[in-house]
N, C-alpha and C positions, 0 to 999 in steps of 0.2 A: 431501584436498589440493587447493588451487585449480588450475584448469587455465589455463595461460597460452598466449597466441598464440606461434607461432614468431617469433623475434626479428626476422627480416627482414620478415615480414608486419606485425608490430606497428609497425615503423619506417615503413612505407609508409602505414598507416592514420593514424599520428600526423602524418606530413608532409601528408597530405590535410587533416587537421583544422587544421593550423597555416598552411596556404596563405593569404596575404593576399587579402582580398576574396571568398573562397569561402564563401558562406552555406550554411545547413543544407539548404535545398531543392535548391540547385545541386549540392552534394556528393552527395546521395542520387540526383539525376538522373544524375550521372556514373557512380555505382556501378551503377545500373540499366542504363546503356548499355554500360559496359566490363566489368562484373561484378566486377572486383577493383581495388584501388588501384594494384597493380603495373601493370595494363594501362592505367590512367588516365595514369600517369607515363610509360609507353612511347609513348603516343599523340602524334602531331604536333600542332602548334598548329592547323593547318587541320582536323584530325580533331576536336579539342576544340571548335572554333568550330562545326563542323557538328553537334555534339551539342547545341548551344543555349546555350553559355556565351559571355560577352562576350569581346572580343579581349583586354582587360586581364587578366581572370581566366585565359584560355587562356595568356597569356604567363607569368603567375605559376606556373601548373602546369608548363608546359613547361620553365621555367628551373630547376625543382627547388630554388628558393630556400628552401623551408621545411625542408629536411632537417637543417640545423644545429639549428634549434629542435626538430625531432623527436628528435634525439640527446639533447638536454638533457632533454626530456620522458621519454625512456626511462630516463635516469639517475635522475630523480626517482621514477619508478614503482618502480625497483629498491630505492631507498633506503627507501621507505615500505611496501613490500610490497603496493602497489596494482596493479591490472590494468586493461586496457582490454577492452571488450566491443563489437565492431563490429556493425553492423546485420545482417550476414550470419551471425553466430555463432548456433548453436542455443540458447545461453543468453540471447540477447537477448529481453526480454519480448514475448510475442506481442501483448498488448493495446497496448503502446506503438507497435508497428509500424503500428497501425490509424490513428493520428492524422494530421492533415494534414502536419505537419512533424516527424517523428521525428528525434531526433539521430542522426547517422551513427555516432557513437562515444560510449559511456558509460565514464566512469572510475569505478572501484569499489574499495572496501575493505571486506572482511568476508565474510559468508556469501552468496555470489552465488546459491546454490541456492534461497534463499527467494523469489527473483523468479519462481519457477515456481508459487508458491502464490497463492491468491485474496487480493487486496489491497484495502484500503479506505482512502481518504484522510480524515484528520481534521485540520482547519485552523481557525484562529480568531485572535483579536486577540492582540497582544503585551502588552496591558494588561488582562487578564481580571479579572472580579470573583471573589470566593471561590466563588460559585455556578458560574461558568463553569469554573474550574479543577477543582472537584469533579465536575462533569458530564463533562468531557473525560476525567478519570482513570477514573471509573466505567465509562463507555462503552467506553473503550479496553481496559480489563481484561476486561469481559464479552465484547466482540467478539473479543478474542484467544482467550478461552475457547471461543467458537463456532467457532474455526478460521480466522479472518481474520488476515492480516498487516496491521499498521497502517503507513500511509505518511504522512509529514508533512515539514516543512521545518526542524526543529530550531530554529525561532525562539523567542524568549522567549515565555512565556505558555502558550497552549493547545497549541502544537506540543510544547513541552518536557514538559508534563503528560501528553500522549498517549504519547510515546516512553517516558517513565519508567514509566508504568503498565503498558504492554505488556511491558517488560523484567521488571518486578517480578512480573508474572503468569506469567513463564516463556514468554512468547510471542515472536513474531517482529515486528520493526519495521524500517522503512527510512527513512532521512533523505535527502532530496534537497537538495543544497547549491546555493546561488547563487554558489559560489566553487569553488576547487579542493578535492579531497577531502583534501588535506594541509593545508588551512587550517581554522581553527575560528572560527565566527561564530554567536552572540556568544561572547566570550572566556570568560564564566563557565560555558559548557557544555563546557569542555574534557574534564572527566571523563566526561560523558555521551557525547561524541564518541568517546572512547577505548573505552568499553564498546560503543557501537554498532558500531565497526569490528571487534569480536571476537564479540559475541553477536548482533548484528544486521547491518545493511548501510548503508554510506554510498555514495551515487552522485551523479554530477554530469556534465553535458555539457561543463563548462568545464575547460580544461587545468590541469595541476598548477601550483600557485603563483598561480592567478588570485585576485586580491583580491575581497572581497565588495562589488563595485560595486552601487549601488542599482538600476541598470537591469537587473541580472542576475536579480533576484528575481521580477518578473512573468514573465520568460522561463522560469524553472525551474518556475513554477506549472503550466504545461501538462504537465510530466512527472509531477507529483504526480497530476494528474487522469488522464493517459494510462495510468499504471500500474494504476489502480484500477478496480474495478467500480462505484464510486460515491464521492462526496465528502460528508462530513458536516461542516457548519459549526457551530461552537460559539462564539458571540459574535463580534461584529465590526461595524464601522460600515457604512453603506450603500455606501460606495465604497472599502472596505478591500481588502487583498490577498486575504483569504478570499473576498470577493464576486467578485473576478476569477477565482479558482480555480473557484468554483461555476459561473460563466459559461462557463469553458473546458470544465468537465465536461459541461454541458448541450450545448455545441457538439459535443463528442466522443461524444454519445449515451450518456453515463454517467448513472447515477442521482444525484440531488441530494437530500441530507437536511439537516435543520436542527433544532437544539434550540431550542425556544421560550424566550423570556426575558421579564423584567420590562419592561412597556411604558414605564416611566419611565426606563429605563436606555439610554443611547446605544449601549452595547455590544450591545443586543438588536435594534437597528434592522435590521442586516444579515440575521440569520437569520429574524426575524419577517417581513421583506419577502419573503424567499425562499419562506417558507411561503405567503404570500398569492399568490405567483406560481406556485405549484404544487409546490414542494419537499415532500418527505415529512416530516411532523412526527415527531420521534424523542423518546420518553420512556424507552425501554429498548432493549436490544440487539436484541430480536426485531422491533422496528419496522423495523430495517435488513434483517435476514435475510429476512423475508417478502416484501420487494420485489425480491429478487434473482431472476435467471432460474432456471427449474427445474433446469437442469443444474448451476448453481452451488450451489444449495441442496443438491442431491444430493451434491456433493463434500464440502460441510461436514458433512452428516449421516453420510456414510461415514467421514469422519475421526473424528468423535465415537464412532461405533460401534466403530471399531478400538481406541479407547482403552478401551472396555469389553469387548474381546475378542469382539465380535459379528461374524458373517459375514453378508454380504448374502444374502438368500434363506432365512435360517433361519426356522423357524416361531416363533410367539410363545412357545410353551412352551419351545422350545429356547433362545430368546433369554433368557427369564427365568432358565433354568438357568445360562446362560453368565454372567449378571450376578454370580453368586457369586464369580467370579474378578476382576471389575472394579468392582463396586458394593458399597457397605457395606450393613449390615442395614437402615438407614433406607430406602434405595432399594428394597430388596426388599419391605419392609413396605408402602411406598406403592403399588407395583405390585399387591400382593395386594388392596388396597382399591379400586383403580380398575377401571372397566369401560369397554369400548369404546362402549357405547350409552347410558350414564347419567352425566352430569357429576357430579363430586364436588367440593364446596366446600372451599376451603382451611381454613376454620374447622372443618369436620367432621374433616379429617385431624388438625388440631392437637388436637382433643378426643379423637379415637380413639387416637392414638399418644401417650398421656399421658406416657409415660416419655421422650419425645424433645422437645427444645426446638424452638420455632417456627423458630428460625434454622437448625437442622439440617434440618428438613423443607423449608424454602424452598430451601436449598442443594442438597438431594437432588433436588427437583423441577426445579431449574435444570439439573442434569446430565442428568436423564432427558429433559428437553425438548431439550437440545442433541443428545442421542443419537437423537432421533426416536422415542423410546418413549412419550412423553407429549405431549399438546397442551393448551395453555391456551385456555380459552374466556372470553368476557366475564364479568365478575363474579367473577374469581379462582376459577374452577372448572376442573377438569381431567378429561380422559378418557384412557384407554389407547389407544395406536395399535397396530393389528395390522399385522404384516409381510405383504407380498404373497406 
């Protein structure tokens, strides 16, 4: 069951968000000074001005003029089953707090708990080529399988492909809206939005019923980057929204990844330029995972081991024994043929396991690699990984 704020506290947070002239940075500054929105509204105009806000904003806060709008917002939240997550809430994403201007309040519909997971942004053009759509879907599916939660903006094109692939793979995905979470943009994604609000998560910093104004989307891009350990760009122009998101990710000290594209396609200019500027080139899911911080890779490996009923610290023999409960016969056969000190080629495995199709062997290797039991070397060779 979702956890909701006490109604009175929720009302004060909403009033703070709806106060005219009160920007993101100033709102956060007031919370840092007064600790709670209730204390902000109890403060006198002179106390507010002493905290660094302008006289006009201090007057707006002190007058309490935003409470009528806050009541309306509360009603809309109740009608849609949405909730608000303030900056001081333990559910507020830790990575998002790190950025220069975190939103003081998030509006959310769906599975809020998935914001505790490791997230990766996937963004790109609204007019992708068939190659771009296929690449986004494949990578979203594989990265979801690796334990990452996919974050995007539910725009047409690449965003939509990434969300759908993550959901179809049974993984988690978050859509960051440039409008209220009770709005749907674009309209053709209404069914996707409904599914996201049940199986995934929809978040926004914009109040309920906010239309999808064009100026909102560059603003929301900083949240996509802020939630994520990195941002992967799949197609887009040199000055596209995805390029803006990548720039924000770099400024926030996040990893920037890009899928290379056809040099004759304008949709490849953005990611190809990012690669020239130092973004990590991505051809497969592991190109992303290997660039993550050790502690983040550890979290992903532990998650995959748990899927195979493996416990941290087990010996390799014990681990292989445990695989009988979580891995099929193909996986066990592959482990029996691999060694920790001598790479084995994929072609050799295909020839040796004659009764197993190459597709099944590749799928089993994929699962073993995600679990940290197997490591791929250049030339499509594999070795067994021993547990510490």
